[in-house]
C-alpha positions, 0 to 999 in steps of 0.5 A: 777899889771901885769897879764900874757897874753895867749900870754906870757904864750904860749911863756913861754911854748914854751921856756921851752919845747924848752930848757927842763928846766928853768935852761937851758933856764936861762943859755942860756940867757942874764941877764940884770942889772935889773935881766931880762933874755933875749933870742933872737929868734935864741936861741929859734929856736936853742934849739927847733931844738936840742930837737926834736926827730929824725924821 
């Protein structure tokens, strides 16, 4: 059995916050043959910058 760590839960929250939904995160990700969705750090940072409110 695999349990989520605090680090993985925090990363999941960061991904969801950056993209606004899991659907948008999956659309931006690359899906591997075994069904795993992969995002690289640049995609996450770009999404996070585009969702920040203007100051």
